[in-house]
PLY file of the C-alpha trace (Angstrom):
ply
format ascii 1.0
element vertex 725
property float x
property float y
property float z
element edge 724
property int vertex1
property int vertex2
end_header
72.35 70.60 114.42
70.21 67.29 114.50
69.34 66.07 117.65
70.99 62.81 116.66
73.72 64.14 115.56
74.88 66.11 118.92
73.56 62.95 120.75
75.58 60.33 118.85
78.23 62.13 117.47
81.55 61.15 117.89
84.01 63.45 118.33
87.09 61.32 119.07
87.92 61.86 115.15
87.65 65.98 115.75
90.24 64.97 118.83
92.69 63.26 116.46
92.09 66.21 113.92
92.53 68.65 117.12
96.08 66.21 118.55
97.20 66.98 114.46
97.51 70.43 114.57
98.67 70.83 118.08
101.56 68.71 116.46
101.73 70.69 113.41
101.67 73.92 115.80
104.62 72.68 117.74
106.92 71.78 114.92
105.70 75.52 113.04
106.98 76.93 116.11
110.64 75.58 115.97
110.22 76.36 111.78
109.49 80.38 112.76
112.36 80.28 115.37
114.78 78.66 113.49
113.58 81.21 110.30
114.00 84.35 112.56
117.07 83.34 114.00
119.21 81.32 111.67
117.39 82.40 108.05
116.75 86.47 108.72
119.27 87.17 111.24
122.20 85.71 109.28
120.37 87.93 106.52
120.26 90.85 108.16
124.21 90.73 109.65
125.30 89.51 105.61
126.82 92.91 103.95
125.29 92.02 100.78
125.07 93.73 97.04
123.41 94.43 93.89
120.56 91.56 93.85
121.76 90.10 96.67
120.64 93.42 98.42
117.51 93.92 96.85
115.75 90.58 95.85
117.40 87.76 97.98
117.01 89.63 101.08
113.12 90.68 100.49
112.76 86.83 99.83
114.07 85.82 102.83
112.23 88.44 104.85
108.88 87.15 103.40
109.58 83.77 103.84
110.88 84.22 107.44
107.23 85.95 107.75
105.73 83.29 106.24
107.14 80.84 108.82
105.91 83.25 111.97
102.33 83.72 109.80
101.94 79.50 109.40
102.65 79.01 112.99
100.31 82.12 113.31
97.32 80.35 111.72
97.94 77.24 113.02
98.15 78.19 116.58
94.39 79.91 116.16
92.71 76.91 114.11
93.49 74.30 117.22
92.88 76.71 119.43
89.19 77.11 117.75
89.10 73.66 117.02
89.72 72.41 120.32
87.36 75.17 121.77
84.16 74.34 119.80
85.04 70.29 120.46
84.67 71.30 124.09
81.46 73.14 123.86
79.94 70.77 121.45
80.82 68.06 124.12
79.31 70.13 126.69
76.30 70.57 125.07
75.99 66.73 124.09
76.32 66.35 127.89
73.52 69.06 128.38
71.13 66.99 125.65
71.59 63.79 127.22
71.10 64.46 130.78
67.78 66.40 129.90
66.99 63.46 128.00
67.30 61.12 130.88
64.97 63.72 132.71
62.18 63.44 130.36
62.22 59.57 129.96
62.09 59.53 134.08
58.87 61.36 133.72
57.63 58.94 131.17
58.49 61.30 127.72
60.28 60.10 125.15
62.45 62.35 123.14
62.81 61.75 119.09
64.71 63.34 116.36
62.12 63.70 113.40
64.83 64.99 110.81
65.90 68.00 109.64
66.91 69.32 112.75
63.36 68.66 114.24
62.36 66.37 116.98
59.37 66.00 119.24
58.69 64.97 123.08
55.80 62.70 123.61
54.63 60.79 126.76
54.97 57.20 126.30
51.62 55.07 125.93
50.33 52.84 128.64
47.63 50.23 128.24
46.04 51.21 131.93
45.44 54.47 131.08
41.49 54.24 131.10
41.64 52.11 134.43
43.87 54.89 135.77
41.44 56.01 139.19
43.25 59.78 139.06
41.28 59.85 136.11
44.07 61.54 134.08
44.35 60.88 130.06
48.49 61.21 129.73
51.79 60.37 131.55
52.51 64.02 132.15
50.90 67.57 131.66
51.46 69.66 128.63
53.51 72.05 130.44
55.86 69.52 131.38
56.47 68.21 128.00
56.73 72.24 126.45
59.22 72.75 129.05
61.71 69.23 128.21
61.04 70.68 124.86
62.06 74.82 125.35
64.89 73.45 127.09
66.36 71.09 124.38
65.67 73.19 121.82
67.94 76.27 123.45
70.50 73.45 124.01
70.36 72.12 120.07
70.56 76.21 119.07
73.38 77.24 120.84
75.58 73.90 119.47
74.05 74.87 116.15
75.30 78.36 116.55
78.81 76.85 117.96
79.38 74.44 115.03
78.01 76.75 112.62
80.21 79.77 113.71
83.10 77.32 113.79
82.51 76.86 110.94
82.25 79.94 109.41
85.12 81.65 110.91
87.42 78.76 110.38
86.69 79.81 106.07
87.28 83.29 106.86
90.50 82.26 108.59
91.97 80.33 105.64
90.46 82.53 103.08
92.33 85.68 104.55
95.49 84.86 102.68
94.78 83.31 98.83
98.59 82.49 98.91
100.63 82.07 102.35
98.93 82.22 105.65
96.64 84.76 107.53
98.51 86.51 110.37
95.23 86.51 112.65
95.18 85.56 116.36
92.56 84.05 118.45
92.53 81.97 121.24
88.77 80.17 120.77
86.15 80.27 118.69
83.99 83.01 120.90
86.42 85.41 120.46
86.81 85.05 116.43
82.74 84.71 116.49
82.77 87.84 118.18
84.58 89.81 115.95
83.02 88.60 113.08
79.38 89.22 114.68
80.59 93.33 115.47
81.70 93.65 112.26
78.73 92.65 110.58
76.65 95.11 113.53
78.83 97.88 112.67
78.23 97.76 108.41
74.46 97.49 108.80
74.69 100.81 111.11
76.56 102.28 108.43
74.38 101.53 105.75
72.56 104.26 107.15
74.86 107.11 108.82
72.36 109.65 108.78
70.30 107.51 111.48
73.38 107.36 113.39
73.10 109.71 117.05
75.89 110.98 119.05
75.01 107.60 120.98
75.13 105.80 118.14
78.74 106.91 117.08
80.18 106.42 120.52
79.22 103.00 120.06
80.74 102.83 117.13
83.71 104.02 118.03
84.00 101.86 121.27
83.80 98.70 119.14
85.95 99.63 116.51
88.85 101.11 118.83
88.45 97.46 120.26
88.35 95.50 116.98
90.58 97.96 114.40
93.47 95.42 114.68
91.81 92.37 114.32
91.60 91.09 110.67
88.45 88.91 110.52
86.61 92.18 111.58
88.04 94.81 109.58
87.55 92.51 106.11
84.31 91.78 107.36
83.36 95.04 107.70
84.67 96.54 104.68
83.20 93.91 102.02
79.88 94.01 104.30
79.61 97.56 103.64
81.58 97.52 99.99
83.58 99.76 98.08
81.13 102.24 97.03
79.21 101.99 100.43
82.37 102.63 102.62
83.06 106.06 100.28
79.30 106.84 100.58
79.32 106.26 104.75
82.38 108.47 105.04
80.79 111.44 102.83
77.50 111.11 104.68
79.11 111.59 108.06
81.78 114.90 106.75
78.12 116.32 105.70
75.96 115.80 108.63
78.48 116.66 111.14
79.75 119.58 108.99
81.38 121.94 111.40
81.09 119.80 114.66
82.86 121.08 118.08
83.57 119.93 121.14
82.71 116.58 122.01
81.26 116.31 119.01
84.30 117.15 117.23
86.30 114.80 119.09
84.10 111.83 118.57
84.44 112.59 114.82
88.70 112.91 115.04
88.39 109.36 116.60
85.70 107.92 114.24
88.43 109.25 111.45
91.44 107.56 112.70
89.37 104.15 113.62
88.30 104.07 110.20
91.55 104.80 108.93
92.84 102.12 111.38
90.44 99.36 110.45
90.72 100.12 106.72
94.33 99.44 106.79
93.98 96.53 108.72
91.34 94.97 105.79
93.78 96.26 103.27
95.73 93.22 104.08
93.33 90.68 103.43
93.69 88.32 100.56
90.13 86.66 101.00
88.12 87.03 97.10
85.87 89.87 98.48
88.52 91.65 99.49
90.53 91.68 96.51
87.07 93.21 94.70
86.79 95.87 97.55
90.18 96.97 97.03
89.98 97.02 92.83
86.44 98.71 93.53
87.77 101.47 95.59
90.76 102.47 93.31
87.74 102.57 90.50
85.85 104.77 92.18
88.30 107.54 92.33
87.05 109.71 89.83
83.05 109.08 91.03
81.01 112.34 92.44
80.12 111.62 95.86
77.41 113.07 97.27
75.96 113.52 100.43
71.80 112.52 100.19
70.13 115.93 101.12
73.54 118.04 99.49
72.00 120.13 96.90
75.06 121.33 95.32
75.95 118.98 92.45
79.50 118.75 93.31
80.68 116.21 96.08
83.70 114.75 96.45
85.84 112.55 94.16
86.00 109.52 95.06
89.84 109.58 95.35
89.33 112.36 97.99
87.40 110.18 100.32
90.03 107.70 99.93
92.53 109.54 100.78
90.76 111.18 103.68
90.87 107.48 105.50
94.45 106.64 104.80
95.96 109.27 107.24
96.27 106.23 110.27
97.56 103.31 109.96
99.58 100.96 107.73
97.86 99.94 104.30
99.40 97.12 102.14
101.99 97.59 99.99
100.27 96.38 96.91
97.29 98.04 97.52
99.25 101.24 97.88
100.94 101.42 95.22
97.83 100.29 92.83
96.09 103.28 94.27
99.43 105.65 93.83
100.01 104.70 90.46
96.93 106.13 89.14
97.02 109.23 91.64
100.66 110.21 90.68
99.34 109.43 87.15
96.51 112.20 87.26
98.52 114.47 89.11
101.52 114.15 86.92
99.44 115.16 83.90
98.21 118.16 85.14
101.97 119.86 85.58
103.67 121.13 88.74
101.30 124.49 88.90
98.22 122.83 87.75
97.58 120.20 91.08
95.93 123.24 92.61
93.57 123.55 89.70
92.77 120.00 89.40
92.13 118.72 92.52
91.30 122.10 94.96
89.71 124.17 92.22
85.88 123.99 92.31
85.64 121.41 95.38
85.01 124.61 98.11
82.66 123.10 99.82
84.22 119.59 100.45
85.60 118.75 104.06
86.83 115.84 104.54
88.84 115.87 107.54
87.83 116.61 111.04
91.04 118.64 112.10
93.73 120.09 110.12
92.95 120.44 106.55
90.30 119.72 103.86
91.22 116.48 102.37
90.65 118.22 99.08
94.35 117.47 97.97
94.18 113.41 97.73
98.16 113.57 97.85
97.95 114.69 100.59
96.21 111.94 102.29
97.86 109.23 100.16
101.56 110.84 101.48
100.52 110.30 105.13
99.66 106.34 104.17
103.00 106.02 102.38
104.88 107.66 105.39
103.04 104.33 107.43
104.83 101.63 104.83
108.11 102.68 104.06
108.44 99.80 101.71
105.25 101.18 99.51
106.91 104.40 99.96
110.58 103.52 98.79
108.74 102.10 95.96
106.52 105.42 95.28
109.75 107.71 95.08
111.87 105.05 93.01
111.10 107.05 89.98
113.47 110.41 89.60
110.90 111.91 87.04
107.71 111.31 90.02
109.90 112.26 92.85
110.92 115.70 90.95
107.31 116.41 90.28
105.82 115.92 93.32
108.70 117.63 94.90
108.32 120.36 91.96
104.39 120.64 93.31
104.89 122.29 96.84
105.14 125.34 95.75
101.89 125.21 94.42
99.98 123.35 97.14
99.90 122.45 100.78
100.98 119.08 100.31
104.91 119.52 101.50
104.67 118.46 105.07
103.02 115.26 104.15
105.25 114.94 101.11
108.47 115.35 103.56
106.66 112.44 106.33
106.32 109.80 103.27
110.25 110.78 101.74
111.59 110.04 105.15
109.87 106.48 105.28
111.25 105.97 101.96
114.24 106.50 102.89
115.06 105.36 106.17
112.90 102.46 106.31
111.02 103.84 109.42
107.58 104.33 109.43
106.35 107.54 110.49
105.56 107.64 114.62
107.11 103.81 114.51
109.24 103.79 117.62
109.24 99.99 118.18
110.62 98.53 114.88
114.53 98.27 114.53
115.75 100.69 111.76
117.29 98.72 108.63
120.82 99.69 107.02
120.24 101.69 103.82
119.48 99.58 101.04
120.51 100.65 97.11
117.80 102.05 96.24
117.11 104.31 99.26
120.36 105.65 98.86
119.87 106.34 95.42
116.38 108.15 96.27
118.29 110.16 99.11
120.59 110.86 96.22
117.95 112.43 93.85
116.59 114.45 97.21
119.94 115.93 97.73
120.32 117.06 93.86
116.92 118.29 93.67
117.65 120.54 96.56
120.87 121.44 95.91
119.74 122.68 92.33
120.72 126.47 91.66
118.08 128.70 91.06
114.67 126.62 92.91
116.10 123.65 94.86
116.42 126.19 97.86
112.51 126.94 97.99
111.97 123.38 98.65
113.09 123.79 102.23
110.30 126.18 102.89
107.22 124.56 101.76
107.06 122.65 104.86
110.19 120.30 103.78
112.78 121.60 105.85
111.93 119.53 108.97
111.81 116.20 106.98
115.20 117.38 105.30
117.07 117.76 108.46
116.11 114.39 109.59
117.14 112.64 106.15
120.51 114.56 106.25
120.97 112.70 110.00
120.22 109.58 108.69
122.77 109.22 106.44
125.65 111.07 108.18
127.52 107.73 107.58
127.21 108.32 103.91
127.20 111.90 103.91
131.13 111.51 106.17
132.21 108.81 103.61
131.28 111.20 100.42
133.34 114.59 102.35
136.31 112.46 104.00
136.94 110.42 100.15
136.00 106.81 99.03
138.63 105.56 101.10
137.38 106.67 104.64
134.86 103.50 105.07
137.38 102.09 107.51
136.92 105.63 109.60
133.02 106.22 109.17
131.11 102.96 109.63
128.14 102.26 108.44
126.06 99.18 107.27
124.80 100.72 104.60
124.14 99.15 101.15
125.71 101.67 99.60
128.49 103.82 101.81
129.73 105.22 99.05
126.52 106.34 97.11
127.19 110.05 97.20
130.84 110.14 96.46
130.13 111.56 92.65
128.20 114.42 94.31
130.33 116.01 96.90
129.54 119.52 95.91
125.18 118.55 96.01
125.61 117.00 99.57
127.91 120.53 100.81
124.73 122.65 98.87
122.05 120.42 100.36
123.21 120.70 104.14
123.94 124.48 103.87
120.22 125.18 102.15
118.34 122.75 104.54
120.53 124.91 107.69
117.78 127.89 106.39
115.16 126.12 107.99
115.20 125.88 112.39
113.82 122.59 112.13
116.33 121.32 109.28
119.50 122.54 110.87
118.47 120.99 114.34
118.25 117.46 112.87
121.56 118.28 111.46
123.23 119.22 114.61
121.85 116.25 116.42
122.44 113.71 113.16
125.84 115.02 113.51
126.55 114.77 117.05
125.09 111.53 117.28
127.10 109.77 114.61
130.27 111.42 115.72
129.12 109.81 119.62
128.13 106.31 118.13
131.46 106.14 116.16
134.02 107.30 118.77
132.46 105.18 121.05
132.35 101.78 118.47
136.09 102.13 117.92
137.48 103.04 121.39
135.73 99.76 122.18
137.12 97.78 119.67
140.38 99.22 118.08
140.53 95.94 116.03
138.12 98.06 114.01
140.95 100.67 112.40
144.49 99.72 111.76
146.35 102.90 112.64
147.04 105.01 115.74
143.87 106.27 117.51
145.34 109.46 117.76
144.55 109.77 113.81
141.59 108.46 114.19
139.98 110.91 116.42
141.74 113.44 114.39
139.67 112.20 111.16
136.30 112.08 113.38
136.66 115.46 114.73
137.57 117.15 111.14
134.46 115.54 109.73
132.82 117.22 112.79
133.73 120.13 112.10
133.10 120.34 107.73
129.52 118.95 108.59
128.95 121.54 111.50
130.46 123.63 109.21
128.92 123.86 106.66
125.68 124.48 108.24
127.27 127.57 110.49
129.23 129.16 107.75
125.63 129.15 105.63
123.73 130.87 108.43
126.57 133.60 108.63
126.32 133.93 105.07
123.13 134.73 104.70
120.50 137.49 106.54
120.19 135.54 109.53
117.21 137.78 110.90
115.32 136.09 107.66
116.13 132.72 107.68
115.68 132.56 111.34
113.12 134.43 112.93
114.10 134.83 116.65
116.54 132.89 118.89
113.72 131.35 120.47
112.65 130.19 117.28
115.94 128.30 117.05
116.09 127.35 120.75
112.27 125.81 120.63
113.63 124.19 117.06
116.56 122.56 119.08
114.12 121.53 121.84
111.80 119.52 119.73
114.38 117.99 117.74
116.57 116.85 120.65
113.50 115.28 122.22
112.69 113.89 118.72
116.42 112.49 118.56
115.78 110.32 121.14
113.33 108.30 119.46
115.87 107.68 116.63
118.25 106.50 119.65
115.01 104.71 120.42
114.69 102.65 117.24
118.73 102.18 116.59
119.13 104.93 114.29
121.89 106.20 115.76
122.92 106.13 112.25
125.91 103.12 113.00
125.69 99.41 113.01
128.90 97.81 112.92
129.19 95.66 109.55
129.82 91.81 110.53
132.84 91.89 108.45
134.15 94.24 110.83
133.12 92.72 114.64
129.23 93.23 114.04
128.53 90.41 115.77
131.36 91.30 118.94
129.85 94.76 118.98
126.51 93.92 119.71
125.95 94.83 122.92
127.62 98.00 122.38
125.31 99.09 119.42
122.36 97.48 121.46
122.92 99.24 125.03
126.03 101.41 125.53
125.56 103.07 122.71
122.13 103.75 123.29
123.29 105.62 126.86
125.84 107.20 125.66
124.06 108.59 122.35
120.95 109.46 125.18
123.78 111.28 126.85
124.75 112.77 124.10
121.76 114.71 123.22
121.40 115.97 127.26
124.77 117.15 126.84
123.50 119.58 123.56
120.41 120.54 125.75
122.35 121.49 128.30
122.31 123.80 130.88
126.54 122.70 130.67
128.52 123.51 133.91
131.32 124.57 131.49
132.06 125.59 128.00
128.41 127.63 127.07
128.01 128.62 130.86
124.64 128.16 132.08
122.94 127.56 128.33
122.54 124.91 126.08
125.16 124.25 123.37
123.77 125.76 120.08
121.92 128.11 121.79
122.81 131.37 119.70
121.49 131.26 115.70
123.73 134.09 115.42
126.81 134.02 116.77
129.37 132.30 114.00
132.20 131.61 116.82
129.85 130.33 119.44
128.38 127.82 117.20
132.02 126.44 116.51
132.83 126.44 120.15
129.60 124.23 120.54
130.86 122.27 118.26
134.46 121.93 119.53
133.42 121.24 123.11
130.69 118.65 122.36
133.22 116.61 120.14
136.11 116.54 122.61
133.04 115.72 125.10
131.92 112.75 122.81
135.92 111.55 123.02
136.29 111.74 126.92
133.09 109.73 127.56
134.18 107.29 125.11
137.33 106.74 126.48
136.45 106.96 130.05
133.36 104.30 129.56
136.16 101.70 127.46
139.11 102.49 129.64
141.33 103.54 126.78
144.36 105.19 128.26
145.74 108.11 125.81
146.69 111.15 127.00
144.38 113.52 127.36
145.22 116.88 127.18
147.00 116.06 123.65
143.62 114.12 122.70
141.93 117.02 122.95
144.19 119.49 121.67
144.12 117.14 118.77
140.67 116.88 118.61
139.90 120.36 119.27
142.46 121.79 116.39
141.05 118.77 114.11
137.40 120.52 114.53
138.67 124.04 113.86
140.43 122.81 110.46
137.01 121.25 109.78
135.56 124.61 109.73
137.92 125.96 107.72
137.39 122.78 105.34
133.79 124.01 105.21
134.40 127.52 104.12
136.26 126.33 101.09
134.23 123.51 100.44
131.21 125.93 100.19
132.81 128.63 98.11
133.48 125.60 95.51
130.36 124.23 95.74
127.60 127.58 95.86
128.22 131.03 95.24
128.49 133.26 98.50
128.19 137.13 99.20
131.30 138.76 99.34
132.64 135.34 97.87
0 1
1 2
2 3
3 4
4 5
5 6
6 7
7 8
8 9
9 10
10 11
11 12
12 13
13 14
14 15
15 16
16 17
17 18
18 19
19 20
20 21
21 22
22 23
23 24
24 25
25 26
26 27
27 28
28 29
29 30
30 31
31 32
32 33
33 34
34 35
35 36
36 37
37 38
38 39
39 40
40 41
41 42
42 43
43 44
44 45
45 46
46 47
47 48
48 49
49 50
50 51
51 52
52 53
53 54
54 55
55 56
56 57
57 58
58 59
59 60
60 61
61 62
62 63
63 64
64 65
65 66
66 67
67 68
68 69
69 70
70 71
71 72
72 73
73 74
74 75
75 76
76 77
77 78
78 79
79 80
80 81
81 82
82 83
83 84
84 85
85 86
86 87
87 88
88 89
89 90
90 91
91 92
92 93
93 94
94 95
95 96
96 97
97 98
98 99
99 100
100 101
101 102
102 103
103 104
104 105
105 106
106 107
107 108
108 109
109 110
110 111
111 112
112 113
113 114
114 115
115 116
116 117
117 118
118 119
119 120
120 121
121 122
122 123
123 124
124 125
125 126
126 127
127 128
128 129
129 130
130 131
131 132
132 133
133 134
134 135
135 136
136 137
137 138
138 139
139 140
140 141
141 142
142 143
143 144
144 145
145 146
146 147
147 148
148 149
149 150
150 151
151 152
152 153
153 154
154 155
155 156
156 157
157 158
158 159
159 160
160 161
161 162
162 163
163 164
164 165
165 166
166 167
167 168
168 169
169 170
170 171
171 172
172 173
173 174
174 175
175 176
176 177
177 178
178 179
179 180
180 181
181 182
182 183
183 184
184 185
185 186
186 187
187 188
188 189
189 190
190 191
191 192
192 193
193 194
194 195
195 196
196 197
197 198
198 199
199 200
200 201
201 202
202 203
203 204
204 205
205 206
206 207
207 208
208 209
209 210
210 211
211 212
212 213
213 214
214 215
215 216
216 217
217 218
218 219
219 220
220 221
221 222
222 223
223 224
224 225
225 226
226 227
227 228
228 229
229 230
230 231
231 232
232 233
233 234
234 235
235 236
236 237
237 238
238 239
239 240
240 241
241 242
242 243
243 244
244 245
245 246
246 247
247 248
248 249
249 250
250 251
251 252
252 253
253 254
254 255
255 256
256 257
257 258
258 259
259 260
260 261
261 262
262 263
263 264
264 265
265 266
266 267
267 268
268 269
269 270
270 271
271 272
272 273
273 274
274 275
275 276
276 277
277 278
278 279
279 280
280 281
281 282
282 283
283 284
284 285
285 286
286 287
287 288
288 289
289 290
290 291
291 292
292 293
293 294
294 295
295 296
296 297
297 298
298 299
299 300
300 301
301 302
302 303
303 304
304 305
305 306
306 307
307 308
308 309
309 310
310 311
311 312
312 313
313 314
314 315
315 316
316 317
317 318
318 319
319 320
320 321
321 322
322 323
323 324
324 325
325 326
326 327
327 328
328 329
329 330
330 331
331 332
332 333
333 334
334 335
335 336
336 337
337 338
338 339
339 340
340 341
341 342
342 343
343 344
344 345
345 346
346 347
347 348
348 349
349 350
350 351
351 352
352 353
353 354
354 355
355 356
356 357
357 358
358 359
359 360
360 361
361 362
362 363
363 364
364 365
365 366
366 367
367 368
368 369
369 370
370 371
371 372
372 373
373 374
374 375
375 376
376 377
377 378
378 379
379 380
380 381
381 382
382 383
383 384
384 385
385 386
386 387
387 388
388 389
389 390
390 391
391 392
392 393
393 394
394 395
395 396
396 397
397 398
398 399
399 400
400 401
401 402
402 403
403 404
404 405
405 406
406 407
407 408
408 409
409 410
410 411
411 412
412 413
413 414
414 415
415 416
416 417
417 418
418 419
419 420
420 421
421 422
422 423
423 424
424 425
425 426
426 427
427 428
428 429
429 430
430 431
431 432
432 433
433 434
434 435
435 436
436 437
437 438
438 439
439 440
440 441
441 442
442 443
443 444
444 445
445 446
446 447
447 448
448 449
449 450
450 451
451 452
452 453
453 454
454 455
455 456
456 457
457 458
458 459
459 460
460 461
461 462
462 463
463 464
464 465
465 466
466 467
467 468
468 469
469 470
470 471
471 472
472 473
473 474
474 475
475 476
476 477
477 478
478 479
479 480
480 481
481 482
482 483
483 484
484 485
485 486
486 487
487 488
488 489
489 490
490 491
491 492
492 493
493 494
494 495
495 496
496 497
497 498
498 499
499 500
500 501
501 502
502 503
503 504
504 505
505 506
506 507
507 508
508 509
509 510
510 511
511 512
512 513
513 514
514 515
515 516
516 517
517 518
518 519
519 520
520 521
521 522
522 523
523 524
524 525
525 526
526 527
527 528
528 529
529 530
530 531
531 532
532 533
533 534
534 535
535 536
536 537
537 538
538 539
539 540
540 541
541 542
542 543
543 544
544 545
545 546
546 547
547 548
548 549
549 550
550 551
551 552
552 553
553 554
554 555
555 556
556 557
557 558
558 559
559 560
560 561
561 562
562 563
563 564
564 565
565 566
566 567
567 568
568 569
569 570
570 571
571 572
572 573
573 574
574 575
575 576
576 577
577 578
578 579
579 580
580 581
581 582
582 583
583 584
584 585
585 586
586 587
587 588
588 589
589 590
590 591
591 592
592 593
593 594
594 595
595 596
596 597
597 598
598 599
599 600
600 601
601 602
602 603
603 604
604 605
605 606
606 607
607 608
608 609
609 610
610 611
611 612
612 613
613 614
614 615
615 616
616 617
617 618
618 619
619 620
620 621
621 622
622 623
623 624
624 625
625 626
626 627
627 628
628 629
629 630
630 631
631 632
632 633
633 634
634 635
635 636
636 637
637 638
638 639
639 640
640 641
641 642
642 643
643 644
644 645
645 646
646 647
647 648
648 649
649 650
650 651
651 652
652 653
653 654
654 655
655 656
656 657
657 658
658 659
659 660
660 661
661 662
662 663
663 664
664 665
665 666
666 667
667 668
668 669
669 670
670 671
671 672
672 673
673 674
674 675
675 676
676 677
677 678
678 679
679 680
680 681
681 682
682 683
683 684
684 685
685 686
686 687
687 688
688 689
689 690
690 691
691 692
692 693
693 694
694 695
695 696
696 697
697 698
698 699
699 700
700 701
701 702
702 703
703 704
704 705
705 706
706 707
707 708
708 709
709 710
710 711
711 712
712 713
713 714
714 715
715 716
716 717
717 718
718 719
719 720
720 721
721 722
722 723
723 724
């Protein structure tokens, strides 16, 4: 920065620009709030179908998000500009003070252009006759002191000006269309993020030279900045796509066999790398778009560590996927990468996937912890599990879904596939306990129907449950209790079995498949536990909703409660009869295994409640607005109590043991269902001060549960071949 530019610069224009940005930010804040409350809020409550349920709702959601991002970007720009202006005015004051002090020493400070200046003594006509014998106004030390002070001020002003320009350009370039969601409180905060990225990218170019202390610094920096868009984008693009893959290849080679603190450090590094690259993937800068394209292009490249004697290294796809296990990656990027991997995987056939990805890569170990990363589909599925939208797109094709399910008998990808499928059909990312669960879309119900059909397929579908998918199938069944209930009770049962699903009757033509799906999943302890808790939570929520607002059902409440009890009996009866039909000792290794699954699933079910996945949200046309407080508050309370009631211990009924504690006793299971359902009704009556004859209601509900159990046996006999049937 030129000395005169700082000294005489007019910052009023910049001040006017900041005022304009402040006004724009205020207006955008209003638009953001209006978009969230009115545009998106009303769209969420609307019971749309067809094109409106997909295209229009997605457009509304993205529009609301753009308003939020526009406000965030405007706010960041305003703060960076204001902070930079304040810094430059401060530097100008320091410069003028230095020049004033220099003049008092008879020194002149002169701008000589192109960022240079001079400090020189003033000329005096009487120098020759000065009795002191001095030949100048001041000594060289004083001149040099002022020169260095002024140069320091100009250097800091230049850094402030240039870094502001740099981060503003990067901020705007983050999104080619629309706005970025990067938020910064001042110029210094953004500049530090960019500088940190540059430092780490430089370190990563020489991974073999990184000591454990260097890795500790690397980890601390990444842990601080992995969610920062500018940091992530700059780290990825400065390292480059190929450099990113080579870096991880080198690190896994250098630290192969890591133990103790070294292993912990490498696990942290892998997680931090995954989270950073996930954040970077959302950038739409030209450099980042090239990075994403180049990364996918490297999927078949052979990556070897520099000192590796083995000519066979790791495929680019194996390296990419090993860095997808944490964080949410951009939907479009995941889709582009997934299309390439699915195409290759399908070409190998169900049984050929092991030979395609694993055979011949014996030396490859790209994961610190569980697994080795040789099957890139595992890492991809983990990435999909953290992005429900991308997961939904991945399994919309029935042939793709069936192929991936079919490969689980030949690979170890079952558990990761299960998590991805959960995200696809529930709309909730794996491990996310903050985002509210959305109502099921038509596409999600369609995918769930295809999953149920695949599992229900005679002669092979049942095996899927044993390939690491049983737990996830149980969770998916729990999430779809409203649609399952309507299928089992007929197309006219929607007034009883409430749901905000866009396709509540999506399973109406596949009742035998639904029954077989529940039956097969029941063979897995965790899967069975998911169905038990899912049905119990739905029954509890349903009863609470109806009794808190009797207008939801136009009919006698005793009939309503009987219908709810019968449904509980049918679903839980399908489970109980299926377990009783099979060799229980083979299906459930021991009582302790089953009880452990029930305990773990009960704890997990509380996260369902936390995200609002109690499987019921009353539609707007059925009093959704009125029910808001119940769904958000009271319903969560009674749902949590339902989980606790199942887990026990109980004072009555099951004695001092939890409900459903026996994996072997059919009649004990029926009694547990009976007690849990009656408890749900009694609790809802008490909470909502409903005046109905207790004994009569208990008798009605109890008998309905037993009727449901009997109906379940008949339904199962019609749906599948049974022993002694």
